[in-house]
Structure formats: structure tokens, C-alpha cells
N, CA, C and O atoms as a DFTB+ gen file, in Angstrom:
716 C
 N C O
     1  1      97.226      13.979     -38.495
     2  2      97.654      14.294     -37.694
     3  2      96.091      15.100     -37.227
     4  3      95.424      15.839     -37.951
     5  1      95.886      14.823     -36.269
     6  2      94.599      16.025     -35.710
     7  2      94.759      16.423     -34.448
     8  3      95.101      15.439     -33.792
     9  1      94.668      17.547     -33.661
    10  2      94.890      18.540     -33.031
    11  2      94.102      19.188     -32.343
    12  3      93.931      20.199     -33.025
    13  1      93.291      19.329     -31.132
    14  2      92.369      20.183     -30.860
    15  2      92.870      21.593     -30.860
    16  3      94.029      21.927     -30.611
    17  1      91.811      22.436     -31.185
    18  2      92.292      23.895     -31.677
    19  2      92.160      24.633     -30.048
    20  3      91.206      24.302     -29.343
    21  1      93.045      25.501     -29.607
    22  2      92.870      26.029     -28.464
    23  2      92.913      27.685     -28.536
    24  3      93.638      28.149     -29.417
    25  1      92.289      28.497     -27.792
    26  2      92.924      29.749     -27.248
    27  2      91.540      30.670     -28.233
    28  3      90.377      30.275     -28.156
    29  1      91.890      31.756     -29.005
    30  2      90.926      32.618     -29.723
    31  2      90.282      31.729     -30.050
    32  3      89.327      31.506     -29.306
    33  1      90.475      30.654     -31.457
    34  2      90.219      30.091     -32.134
    35  2      89.375      28.862     -31.869
    36  3      88.750      28.414     -32.831
    37  1      89.287      28.344     -30.871
    38  2      89.123      26.908     -30.062
    39  2      87.067      26.831     -30.409
    40  3      86.283      25.882     -30.391
    41  1      86.914      28.014     -30.628
    42  2      85.112      27.714     -30.887
    43  2      85.259      27.875     -32.421
    44  3      84.342      27.201     -32.892
    45  1      85.828      28.329     -33.235
    46  2      85.490      28.238     -34.891
    47  2      85.173      26.936     -35.612
    48  3      85.807      25.880     -35.614
    49  1      83.925      27.300     -36.285
    50  2      83.425      26.266     -37.303
    51  2      84.405      25.123     -38.101
    52  3      84.222      23.943     -38.399
    53  1      85.541      26.071     -38.295
    54  2      86.633      25.956     -39.714
    55  2      87.649      26.869     -39.745
    56  3      87.516      27.924     -39.126
    57  1      88.697      26.624     -40.399
    58  2      89.773      27.415     -40.101
    59  2      90.336      27.238     -41.458
    60  3      90.366      26.101     -41.927
    61  1      90.713      28.076     -42.026
    62  2      91.539      28.276     -44.055
    63  2      92.533      29.255     -43.213
    64  3      92.417      30.100     -42.326
    65  1      93.746      28.573     -44.113
    66  2      95.118      29.464     -44.232
    67  2      94.435      30.176     -45.836
    68  3      94.130      29.334     -46.680
    69  1      94.262      31.373     -46.129
    70  2      94.119      32.003     -47.316
    71  2      95.303      32.748     -48.268
    72  3      96.323      32.670     -47.583
    73  1      95.559      33.283     -49.252
    74  2      96.108      34.222     -49.930
    75  2      95.539      35.399     -49.732
    76  3      94.929      35.822     -48.750
    77  1      95.895      36.094     -51.163
    78  2      95.283      37.869     -50.831
    79  2      93.756      37.779     -50.818
    80  3      93.033      37.107     -51.554
    81  1      93.359      38.770     -49.615
    82  2      91.834      39.307     -49.842
    83  2      90.986      39.902     -50.814
    84  3      90.626      41.079     -50.831
    85  1      90.776      39.258     -51.393
    86  2      89.957      40.037     -52.875
    87  2      88.511      40.822     -52.482
    88  3      88.287      41.931     -52.968
    89  1      87.504      40.146     -51.531
    90  2      86.397      41.033     -51.049
    91  2      86.499      41.170     -49.406
    92  3      86.804      40.202     -48.709
    93  1      86.240      42.355     -48.912
    94  2      86.078      42.135     -47.383
    95  2      84.996      43.367     -47.002
    96  3      84.951      44.542     -47.368
    97  1      84.369      42.784     -46.340
    98  2      82.914      43.360     -45.667
    99  2      82.147      43.813     -47.071
   100  3      81.578      44.901     -47.157
   101  1      82.180      43.174     -47.799
   102  2      80.962      43.158     -49.229
   103  2      81.751      44.440     -50.089
   104  3      80.926      44.949     -50.848
   105  1      83.247      45.183     -50.205
   106  2      83.650      45.831     -50.715
   107  2      85.054      44.936     -51.320
   108  3      85.834      44.187     -50.732
   109  1      84.966      45.448     -52.961
   110  2      86.271      44.366     -53.331
   111  2      87.169      45.336     -53.483
   112  3      86.802      46.445     -53.872
   113  1      88.537      45.055     -53.188
   114  2      89.833      45.165     -52.851
   115  2      90.564      45.668     -54.368
   116  3      90.517      44.848     -55.285
   117  1      91.059      46.661     -54.555
   118  2      92.016      47.328     -55.976
   119  2      93.456      46.983     -55.472
   120  3      93.861      47.368     -54.375
   121  1      94.123      46.319     -56.242
   122  2      95.375      45.927     -56.189
   123  2      96.705      46.474     -57.351
   124  3      97.930      46.574     -57.283
   125  1      95.637      46.737     -58.402
   126  2      96.673      47.580     -59.260
   127  2      97.663      46.409     -59.888
   128  3      98.701      46.648     -60.505
   129  1      97.110      45.049     -59.593
   130  2      98.166      43.865     -59.828
   131  2      97.817      43.693     -61.683
   132  3      96.759      43.422     -62.252
   133  1      99.131      43.969     -62.216
   134  2      99.223      42.937     -63.890
   135  2      99.506      41.673     -63.958
   136  3      99.822      41.313     -65.092
   137  1      99.510      40.728     -63.022
   138  2     100.089      39.612     -63.310
   139  2      98.656      38.488     -63.473
   140  3      97.751      38.341     -62.652
   141  1      98.818      37.832     -64.738
   142  2      97.689      36.874     -64.858
   143  2      98.407      35.467     -64.413
   144  3      99.533      35.062     -64.703
   145  1      97.395      34.861     -63.619
   146  2      97.918      33.421     -63.343
   147  2      96.579      32.342     -63.255
   148  3      95.520      32.784     -62.810
   149  1      96.660      31.101     -63.638
   150  2      95.716      30.215     -62.814
   151  2      95.011      30.648     -61.742
   152  3      95.814      31.277     -61.053
   153  1      93.996      30.651     -61.250
   154  2      93.863      31.232     -59.566
   155  2      92.430      30.272     -59.175
   156  3      91.545      29.895     -59.943
   157  1      92.581      30.032     -57.615
   158  2      91.482      29.376     -57.110
   159  2      91.352      30.311     -56.159
   160  3      92.167      30.763     -55.354
   161  1      89.487      30.692     -56.488
   162  2      88.648      30.926     -55.158
   163  2      88.149      30.862     -54.094
   164  3      87.461      29.855     -54.258
   165  1      87.898      31.292     -52.742
   166  2      86.632      30.867     -52.167
   167  2      85.801      31.857     -51.861
   168  3      86.554      32.815     -51.687
   169  1      84.413      32.309     -51.641
   170  2      83.832      33.238     -51.181
   171  2      82.900      32.801     -50.385
   172  3      82.637      31.605     -50.258
   173  1      82.161      33.991     -49.614
   174  2      80.889      33.755     -49.156
   175  2      79.815      35.012     -49.409
   176  3      80.048      36.214     -49.284
   177  1      78.687      34.425     -49.766
   178  2      77.268      36.008     -49.660
   179  2      76.689      35.770     -48.672
   180  3      76.543      34.669     -48.141
   181  1      76.356      36.652     -48.379
   182  2      75.622      37.548     -47.298
   183  2      75.173      36.550     -46.568
   184  3      75.580      36.484     -45.408
   185  1      73.883      35.162     -47.245
   186  2      73.056      34.695     -46.939
   187  2      74.176      32.888     -46.346
   188  3      73.627      31.853     -45.970
   189  1      75.581      33.077     -46.454
   190  2      75.955      31.957     -46.349
   191  2      76.502      31.095     -47.260
   192  3      77.513      30.431     -47.027
   193  1      75.658      31.062     -48.666
   194  2      76.346      30.508     -49.469
   195  2      77.868      30.660     -49.802
   196  3      78.536      31.688     -49.918
   197  1      78.186      29.495     -49.910
   198  2      79.711      29.459     -50.323
   199  2      80.112      29.726     -51.940
   200  3      79.181      29.877     -52.731
   201  1      81.075      29.766     -52.276
   202  2      81.308      30.276     -53.676
   203  2      82.855      29.858     -54.042
   204  3      83.910      30.038     -53.434
   205  1      82.615      29.367     -55.008
   206  2      83.982      28.188     -55.309
   207  2      84.396      28.702     -56.467
   208  3      83.476      28.497     -57.258
   209  1      85.439      29.364     -57.117
   210  2      85.580      29.369     -58.609
   211  2      86.995      29.314     -58.829
   212  3      87.711      30.072     -58.174
   213  1      87.632      28.310     -59.881
   214  2      88.830      28.336     -60.552
   215  2      88.469      28.800     -61.753
   216  3      87.362      28.783     -62.291
   217  1      90.049      29.439     -62.331
   218  2      90.422      30.444     -63.586
   219  2      91.543      29.711     -64.292
   220  3      92.692      29.683     -63.852
   221  1      91.191      29.178     -65.299
   222  2      92.190      28.462     -65.868
   223  2      93.734      29.497     -66.310
   224  3      93.641      30.703     -66.081
   225  1      94.528      29.180     -66.674
   226  2      96.016      30.236     -67.169
   227  2      96.746      29.428     -67.967
   228  3      96.461      28.273     -68.285
   229  1      97.851      30.163     -68.337
   230  2      99.369      30.041     -68.954
   231  2      98.893      29.200     -70.383
   232  3      99.490      28.181     -70.731
   233  1      97.895      29.689     -71.053
   234  2      97.472      28.691     -71.995
   235  2      96.771      29.317     -73.271
   236  3      95.740      28.894     -73.796
   237  1      97.651      30.580     -73.732
   238  2      96.872      31.830     -74.398
   239  2      96.411      31.101     -75.687
   240  3      95.385      31.423     -76.287
   241  1      97.121      30.234     -76.020
   242  2      97.063      29.343     -77.368
   243  2      95.059      28.836     -77.479
   244  3      94.523      28.527     -78.544
   245  1      94.393      28.879     -76.246
   246  2      93.768      28.166     -75.917
   247  2      92.214      28.924     -75.033
   248  3      91.274      28.455     -74.392
   249  1      92.757      30.645     -75.573
   250  2      92.228      31.408     -74.502
   251  2      92.209      31.460     -73.573
   252  3      91.383      32.296     -73.207
   253  1      93.084      30.638     -72.208
   254  2      92.889      30.381     -70.828
   255  2      93.845      31.517     -70.441
   256  3      95.022      31.307     -70.734
   257  1      93.531      32.800     -69.778
   258  2      95.343      33.933     -69.514
   259  2      95.449      33.947     -68.402
   260  3      96.336      34.652     -67.920
   261  1      94.495      33.092     -67.455
   262  2      94.392      33.473     -65.921
   263  2      94.148      34.933     -65.788
   264  3      93.978      35.578     -66.823
   265  1      94.109      35.580     -64.534
   266  2      93.224      36.536     -63.999
   267  2      93.927      37.550     -63.254
   268  3      94.676      36.945     -62.487
   269  1      94.031      38.552     -63.129
   270  2      94.760      39.414     -61.973
   271  2      93.944      39.314     -60.577
   272  3      92.842      38.790     -60.415
   273  1      94.545      39.779     -59.869
   274  2      93.970      39.979     -58.441
   275  2      92.689      41.178     -58.381
   276  3      91.834      40.920     -57.533
   277  1      92.530      42.090     -58.957
   278  2      91.703      43.285     -59.594
   279  2      90.497      42.253     -60.419
   280  3      89.303      42.552     -60.384
   281  1      90.875      41.337     -60.960
   282  2      89.892      40.851     -61.901
   283  2      89.110      39.842     -61.074
   284  3      87.898      39.638     -61.132
   285  1      89.974      39.264     -60.320
   286  2      89.270      38.269     -59.275
   287  2      88.535      38.709     -58.282
   288  3      87.554      38.085     -57.877
   289  1      89.001      40.033     -57.694
   290  2      88.306      40.968     -56.661
   291  2      86.695      41.227     -57.118
   292  3      85.707      41.029     -56.411
   293  1      86.730      41.801     -58.713
   294  2      85.393      41.617     -59.404
   295  2      84.514      40.981     -59.785
   296  3      83.347      41.230     -60.085
   297  1      85.264      39.907     -59.763
   298  2      84.516      38.404     -60.257
   299  2      83.800      38.412     -59.132
   300  3      82.659      38.865     -59.054
   301  1      84.682      37.716     -57.852
   302  2      83.876      37.210     -56.720
   303  2      82.515      38.702     -56.315
   304  3      81.319      38.589     -56.044
   305  1      83.216      39.719     -56.416
   306  2      81.766      41.301     -56.184
   307  2      80.536      40.676     -56.824
   308  3      79.425      40.550     -56.307
   309  1      81.007      40.230     -58.287
   310  2      79.936      40.393     -58.857
   311  2      79.152      39.094     -58.837
   312  3      78.134      38.922     -59.507
   313  1      79.592      38.351     -58.173
   314  2      78.834      36.580     -57.666
   315  2      78.060      37.354     -56.454
   316  3      77.115      36.571     -56.369
   317  1      77.813      38.270     -55.526
   318  2      77.827      38.198     -54.802
   319  2      78.287      38.152     -53.588
   320  3      77.495      38.369     -52.672
   321  1      79.617      37.872     -53.307
   322  2      80.544      37.380     -52.217
   323  2      80.634      38.969     -51.048
   324  3      81.116      40.057     -51.364
   325  1      80.156      38.684     -50.033
   326  2      80.855      39.860     -49.039
   327  2      82.433      39.722     -48.852
   328  3      83.236      40.648     -48.733
   329  1      82.648      38.587     -48.855
   330  2      84.060      38.074     -48.190
   331  2      84.478      37.264     -49.152
   332  3      83.584      36.573     -49.640
   333  1      85.887      37.077     -49.724
   334  2      86.501      36.471     -50.925
   335  2      87.765      36.613     -50.756
   336  3      88.448      37.602     -50.490
   337  1      88.093      35.185     -50.991
   338  2      89.960      34.794     -50.674
   339  2      90.312      34.585     -51.787
   340  3      89.315      34.497     -52.504
   341  1      91.864      34.362     -52.718
   342  2      92.593      33.654     -53.171
   343  2      93.273      32.702     -53.030
   344  3      94.493      32.856     -52.969
   345  1      92.740      31.514     -52.943
   346  2      93.850      30.521     -52.198
   347  2      94.809      30.331     -53.497
   348  3      95.101      31.140     -54.379
   349  1      95.266      28.732     -53.270
   350  2      97.122      28.144     -53.673
   351  2      96.542      28.167     -55.190
   352  3      95.552      27.438     -55.241
   353  1      96.759      28.609     -56.109
   354  2      96.805      28.868     -57.095
   355  2      97.406      28.292     -58.644
   356  3      96.849      27.220     -58.883
   357  1      98.253      28.636     -59.622
   358  2      98.836      28.653     -60.565
   359  2      98.335      27.035     -61.084
   360  3      97.199      26.652     -61.360
   361  1      99.663      26.255     -61.098
   362  2      99.565      24.654     -61.305
   363  2      98.833      24.060     -60.528
   364  3      98.359      22.949     -60.762
   365  1      98.614      24.804     -59.363
   366  2      97.775      23.683     -58.280
   367  2      96.164      24.183     -58.164
   368  3      95.384      23.819     -57.284
   369  1      95.873      25.083     -59.247
   370  2      94.433      25.308     -59.731
   371  2      93.795      23.978     -59.879
   372  3      94.259      23.451     -60.890
   373  1      92.909      23.201     -59.286
   374  2      92.207      22.350     -59.689
   375  2      90.930      22.392     -59.173
   376  3      90.929      22.684     -57.977
   377  1      89.493      22.144     -59.811
   378  2      88.358      21.660     -59.436
   379  2      88.077      20.574     -59.839
   380  3      88.265      20.169     -60.986
   381  1      87.381      19.721     -58.544
   382  2      87.516      18.241     -58.746
   383  2      85.987      18.288     -58.643
   384  3      85.550      19.419     -58.434
   385  1      85.067      17.298     -58.746
   386  2      83.690      16.949     -58.260
   387  2      83.549      15.293     -58.112
   388  3      84.238      14.506     -58.762
   389  1      82.589      14.925     -57.194
   390  2      82.186      13.503     -57.388
   391  2      80.825      13.277     -58.476
   392  3      79.791      13.924     -58.315
   393  1      80.963      12.430     -59.414
   394  2      79.518      12.344     -59.848
   395  2      79.483      10.883     -59.717
   396  3      80.338      10.157     -60.225
   397  1      78.402      10.425     -58.973
   398  2      78.675       9.158     -58.244
   399  2      79.820       8.459     -57.977
   400  3      80.546       9.402     -57.665
   401  1      80.424       7.594     -57.886
   402  2      81.658       7.242     -57.654
   403  2      82.964       7.233     -58.352
   404  3      83.875       6.417     -58.208
   405  1      82.916       8.292     -59.150
   406  2      83.902       8.953     -60.229
   407  2      84.146      10.224     -59.758
   408  3      83.388      10.880     -59.043
   409  1      85.220      10.552     -60.177
   410  2      85.930      12.009     -59.672
   411  2      86.401      12.544     -61.112
   412  3      87.323      12.054     -61.764
   413  1      85.520      13.753     -61.533
   414  2      85.699      14.815     -62.012
   415  2      86.616      16.229     -62.311
   416  3      86.273      17.210     -61.652
   417  1      87.704      16.391     -63.214
   418  2      88.302      17.822     -62.926
   419  2      87.583      18.433     -64.040
   420  3      87.620      17.983     -65.185
   421  1      86.858      19.579     -63.642
   422  2      86.029      20.317     -64.024
   423  2      87.474      21.708     -64.878
   424  3      87.026      22.593     -65.606
   425  1      88.211      21.673     -64.752
   426  2      88.891      22.602     -65.285
   427  2      90.126      22.103     -66.140
   428  3      90.248      20.879     -66.191
   429  1      91.300      23.061     -66.994
   430  2      92.465      22.818     -67.350
   431  2      93.580      23.063     -66.469
   432  3      94.069      24.191     -66.412
   433  1      94.082      21.988     -65.689
   434  2      95.245      22.629     -65.137
   435  2      96.524      22.955     -66.079
   436  3      96.842      22.325     -67.087
   437  1      97.025      23.805     -65.661
   438  2      98.132      24.369     -66.365
   439  2      99.412      23.766     -66.226
   440  3     100.291      24.478     -66.711
   441  1      99.771      22.838     -65.796
   442  2     100.205      21.859     -65.423
   443  2     100.055      20.541     -66.681
   444  3     100.852      19.646     -66.960
   445  1      98.832      20.836     -67.208
   446  2      98.664      19.638     -68.587
   447  2      97.815      18.303     -67.263
   448  3      97.237      17.353     -67.792
   449  1      97.823      18.357     -65.912
   450  2      97.381      17.344     -64.836
   451  2      97.122      17.763     -63.915
   452  3      97.550      18.907     -63.760
   453  1      96.485      17.301     -63.010
   454  2      96.376      18.026     -61.649
   455  2      97.713      17.659     -60.790
   456  3      98.170      16.589     -61.191
   457  1      98.318      18.109     -59.950
   458  2      99.200      18.089     -58.956
   459  2      98.745      17.501     -57.907
   460  3      97.666      17.649     -57.333
   461  1      99.981      16.546     -57.588
   462  2      99.738      16.051     -55.676
   463  2      99.956      17.271     -54.593
   464  3     100.938      17.353     -53.854
   465  1      98.930      18.145     -54.632
   466  2      98.541      19.152     -53.766
   467  2      98.498      18.219     -52.242
   468  3      97.911      17.158     -52.029
   469  1      99.274      18.979     -51.385
   470  2      98.595      18.328     -49.699
   471  2      97.214      19.355     -49.075
   472  3      96.429      19.082     -48.167
   473  1      97.280      20.537     -49.901
   474  2      96.244      21.286     -49.690
   475  2      94.807      21.126     -50.266
   476  3      94.785      21.127     -51.497
   477  1      93.868      21.018     -49.783
   478  2      92.671      21.214     -50.345
   479  2      91.347      21.655     -49.687
   480  3      91.369      21.596     -48.458
   481  1      89.889      22.200     -50.399
   482  2      88.818      22.444     -49.504
   483  2      88.333      21.216     -49.934
   484  3      88.360      20.711     -51.056
   485  1      87.789      20.720     -48.659
   486  2      86.799      19.937     -48.863
   487  2      85.457      19.953     -48.952
   488  3      85.147      19.687     -47.791
   489  1      84.280      20.108     -49.649
   490  2      82.783      19.959     -49.459
   491  2      82.325      18.516     -48.916
   492  3      82.188      17.701     -49.827
   493  1      82.096      18.094     -47.801
   494  2      82.090      17.139     -47.576
   495  2      79.937      17.119     -47.206
   496  3      79.389      17.563     -46.197
   497  1      79.440      16.641     -48.087
   498  2      77.568      16.253     -47.783
   499  2      77.388      14.918     -47.194
   500  3      77.822      13.891     -47.717
   501  1      76.887      14.954     -46.344
   502  2      76.476      14.099     -45.088
   503  2      75.155      13.071     -46.271
   504  3      74.121      13.643     -46.615
   505  1      75.388      11.894     -46.639
   506  2      74.401      11.093     -47.596
   507  2      72.879      11.311     -46.510
   508  3      72.647      11.274     -45.302
   509  1      72.208      11.514     -47.597
   510  2      70.345      11.703     -47.204
   511  2      69.787      10.238     -46.830
   512  3      70.061       9.193     -47.421
   513  1      68.993      10.387     -45.783
   514  2      68.566       8.743     -45.663
   515  2      66.696       9.186     -45.721
   516  3      66.244      10.154     -45.108
   517  1      66.082       8.510     -46.338
   518  2      64.517       9.189     -46.715
   519  2      63.830       8.232     -45.762
   520  3      64.292       7.107     -45.574
   521  1      62.480       8.762     -45.018
   522  2      61.535       7.475     -44.256
   523  2      60.604       7.060     -45.185
   524  3      59.627       7.789     -45.357
   525  1      60.695       6.120     -45.770
   526  2      59.988       5.001     -46.345
   527  2      58.972       4.694     -45.699
   528  3      59.602       3.954     -44.943
   529  1      57.660       4.589     -45.228
   530  2      56.700       4.107     -44.786
   531  2      55.349       3.764     -45.073
   532  3      55.103       4.458     -46.060
   533  1      54.261       3.069     -44.788
   534  2      53.276       2.534     -45.406
   535  2      52.920       2.100     -46.828
   536  3      52.017       2.484     -47.571
   537  1      53.697       1.368     -46.962
   538  2      54.204       0.332     -48.043
   539  2      53.045      -0.415     -48.231
   540  3      52.642      -1.147     -47.327
   541  1      52.441      -0.319     -49.329
   542  2      51.176      -1.270     -49.549
   543  2      51.473      -1.664     -51.405
   544  3      52.377      -1.389     -52.194
   545  1      50.467      -2.259     -51.477
   546  2      50.616      -2.648     -53.475
   547  2      51.275      -2.450     -54.088
   548  3      52.243      -2.814     -54.756
   549  1      49.989      -1.025     -53.533
   550  2      50.322       0.131     -54.697
   551  2      50.367       1.367     -54.190
   552  3      49.707       2.228     -54.773
   553  1      51.117       1.722     -53.046
   554  2      50.789       3.019     -52.577
   555  2      52.166       2.961     -51.391
   556  3      52.483       1.914     -50.826
   557  1      52.735       4.029     -51.209
   558  2      54.080       4.601     -50.164
   559  2      54.028       5.893     -49.693
   560  3      53.779       6.905     -50.349
   561  1      54.306       5.793     -48.380
   562  2      54.884       7.260     -48.118
   563  2      56.152       7.543     -47.851
   564  3      56.803       6.707     -47.225
   565  1      56.780       8.805     -48.278
   566  2      58.816       9.119     -48.283
   567  2      58.314      10.396     -47.706
   568  3      57.552      11.230     -48.196
   569  1      58.867      10.361     -46.644
   570  2      58.870      11.741     -45.078
   571  2      60.545      11.887     -45.803
   572  3      61.251      10.985     -46.254
   573  1      60.842      13.452     -45.698
   574  2      62.491      13.999     -45.881
   575  2      62.814      13.795     -44.710
   576  3      62.043      13.345     -43.862
   577  1      64.192      14.151     -44.482
   578  2      65.007      13.784     -43.382
   579  2      64.437      14.530     -42.966
   580  3      63.628      15.273     -43.520
   581  1      64.878      14.455     -41.458
   582  2      65.100      15.233     -40.141
   583  2      66.309      16.026     -40.239
   584  3      67.203      15.789     -41.051
   585  1      66.321      17.120     -39.266
   586  2      67.266      18.490     -39.877
   587  2      69.022      17.620     -39.567
   588  3      69.331      16.920     -38.603
   589  1      69.645      17.900     -40.440
   590  2      71.322      17.275     -40.092
   591  2      71.822      18.094     -40.039
   592  3      71.815      18.915     -40.956
   593  1      72.773      18.312     -38.467
   594  2      73.407      18.920     -38.049
   595  2      74.478      19.984     -38.872
   596  3      75.510      19.590     -39.416
   597  1      74.028      21.383     -38.850
   598  2      75.503      22.093     -39.724
   599  2      74.516      21.552     -41.428
   600  3      75.273      21.787     -42.370
   601  1      73.393      21.057     -41.844
   602  2      73.373      20.782     -43.200
   603  2      71.460      21.543     -43.390
   604  3      70.465      21.276     -42.716
   605  1      71.575      22.248     -44.256
   606  2      69.993      22.359     -44.943
   607  2      69.926      21.679     -45.809
   608  3      70.666      21.707     -46.792
   609  1      68.845      20.788     -45.573
   610  2      68.320      20.132     -47.102
   611  2      66.910      20.683     -47.879
   612  3      65.769      20.778     -47.428
   613  1      67.200      20.859     -48.607
   614  2      65.931      21.892     -49.364
   615  2      65.782      20.639     -51.288
   616  3      66.682      19.801     -51.339
   617  1      65.309      20.630     -51.885
   618  2      64.999      20.731     -53.541
   619  2      65.468      19.399     -53.353
   620  3      66.567      19.010     -53.748
   621  1      64.389      18.499     -52.573
   622  2      64.833      17.208     -52.946
   623  2      63.690      16.259     -53.954
   624  3      62.471      16.235     -53.784
   625  1      64.299      15.670     -54.796
   626  2      63.630      15.284     -56.033
   627  2      63.461      13.554     -55.763
   628  3      64.371      13.149     -55.039
   629  1      62.713      12.711     -56.096
   630  2      62.523      11.448     -55.656
   631  2      61.663      11.321     -57.518
   632  3      60.903      12.022     -58.186
   633  1      62.395       9.975     -57.685
   634  2      61.916       9.082     -58.664
   635  2      61.421       7.574     -58.322
   636  3      62.089       6.558     -58.127
   637  1      59.876       7.804     -58.316
   638  2      59.235       6.511     -58.442
   639  2      58.744       5.770     -59.621
   640  3      57.823       6.429     -60.104
   641  1      58.983       4.531     -60.399
   642  2      58.253       4.366     -61.336
   643  2      58.374       5.295     -62.542
   644  3      57.371       5.663     -63.155
   645  1      59.451       5.622     -62.833
   646  2      60.215       6.861     -63.452
   647  2      59.532       8.251     -63.627
   648  3      59.669       9.063     -64.543
   649  1      58.734       8.312     -62.468
   650  2      58.135       9.788     -62.558
   651  2      58.997      10.762     -61.547
   652  3      59.543      10.188     -60.605
   653  1      59.141      11.979     -61.646
   654  2      59.561      12.422     -60.573
   655  2      58.731      13.291     -59.783
   656  3      57.707      13.865     -60.155
   657  1      59.275      13.325     -58.665
   658  2      58.166      14.062     -57.309
   659  2      59.482      15.148     -56.855
   660  3      60.698      15.155     -57.042
   661  1      58.492      16.040     -56.156
   662  2      59.019      16.790     -55.212
   663  2      58.659      16.369     -54.143
   664  3      57.495      16.011     -53.964
   665  1      59.451      16.328     -53.335
   666  2      59.487      16.036     -51.519
   667  2      60.056      17.317     -50.949
   668  3      61.142      17.876     -51.100
   669  1      58.640      17.690     -50.030
   670  2      59.386      18.935     -49.419
   671  2      59.027      18.766     -47.637
   672  3      59.654      19.317     -46.733
   673  1      58.095      18.039     -47.524
   674  2      58.104      17.147     -46.168
   675  2      57.459      15.444     -45.991
   676  3      58.044      14.404     -45.687
   677  1      56.162      15.693     -46.295
   678  2      55.588      13.592     -46.489
   679  2      55.545      13.794     -47.924
   680  3      55.359      14.922     -48.380
   681  1      55.669      13.004     -48.504
   682  2      54.868      12.751     -49.925
   683  2      54.176      11.556     -49.625
   684  3      54.563      10.716     -48.813
   685  1      52.894      11.486     -50.463
   686  2      52.297       9.842     -50.243
   687  2      52.207       9.582     -52.041
   688  3      51.841      10.273     -52.992
   689  1      52.548       8.727     -51.933
   690  2      52.637       8.325     -53.844
   691  2      51.457       7.000     -53.763
   692  3      51.545       6.032     -53.008
   693  1      50.263       7.288     -54.845
   694  2      49.417       6.447     -55.133
   695  2      49.444       5.443     -56.587
   696  3      50.115       5.879     -57.522
   697  1      48.883       4.413     -56.728
   698  2      48.258       4.272     -58.135
   699  2      49.782       3.605     -58.698
   700  3      50.023       3.789     -59.892
   701  1      50.727       2.900     -57.937
   702  2      51.828       2.808     -58.263
   703  2      51.386       1.336     -58.924
   704  3      50.372       0.690     -58.661
   705  1      52.543       0.975     -59.940
   706  2      52.738      -0.568     -60.391
   707  2      52.446      -1.152     -59.434
   708  3      52.389      -0.389     -58.469
   709  1      52.180      -2.356     -59.152
   710  2      52.164      -3.653     -58.503
   711  2      53.107      -3.923     -58.319
   712  3      53.642      -3.838     -59.425
   713  1      54.297      -4.442     -57.180
   714  2      55.608      -4.634     -56.526
   715  2      56.736      -3.613     -57.377
   716  3      57.918      -3.579     -57.035
């Protein structure tokens, strides 16, 4: 189901419901909370960098104790977040990344396996297309992609004939093996 956002949030780029505010305006909040649980957090640094964090818990035999809200606040502040929030936690705490076509769970969900939750934060990065031109028998020119809306592309590595090149803007590679 998709609906248009109206009212005060009509121009928002994204909207997310969160739990406890851990860091607000660069200040870590204090809760005096003593409850340790698995947790999922999201934060943002002053430069706009997003920080995602999961903390495993409920398995002290494996040294996975979880964290309190105060510890979460301190952690996210330590990593430079000017704003940070606790998300759904407990047995729902799971971080998954895609490696090629495979999905890999990075943490140890406290239930033993991932839950079938209806909430998630997805980070989707558009596929990058490089412009390859001036191809000859032994050389080629590769240009970095033009600006993709809302995405800053940097630190591009190109592998040709087993050698890794840094691609900043335009890269001309010569003396390649024939064909």
C-alpha cells in the first residue's frame, strides 16, 4: 500500500517511527535504565553519514548481554552521532547485508534465527554504470558516473586485467593485453 504524505510532513525525504531518543542535538541522553536487551539503533552524524548498530543479547553464556539505554546513548555519541534513536529490539534485532546475490546475517539474533518482522530499514544504493569509451586493441577510457540523484559516489575501484585502478573522474588505461 502506498499513499501520498500530506500535511506537515509532505516535503519529508523519509519518515521513520522510532523508540527512545538516544542522542539529540549532539547530546547523549541519560535514562538510568538497568535493563539489558538486544538492540537496534540508527544515528546520523553532523555530515549526514548514517550509523547503523545492532547489539546482541540474552545469551550471557556467549558474552552477549545486550545494552541499557544509557550504554546505547554513550555508544552512539562515541561514534559521532548528533542524533540517534533506538529502534525495534529484542528478538527482532537483526542486521543483514547483501554480498553479491546472497544475504548474510551479521549478528546473532537472540531467538536463534531471524524473526519474520514487518518492519525494517532498507538502505538501497542504485547500481552504478561506468561509461567505457575510446576502446582500442590495447587501451580504453572509463568515466565515472554522473551525479545520481541523492547519492554521492566516491572511492570507485576498477579492476582491469587483474590490476586495480582508482577512478576519480576519467581513467585512461593503456598497454592492455590484446582482446
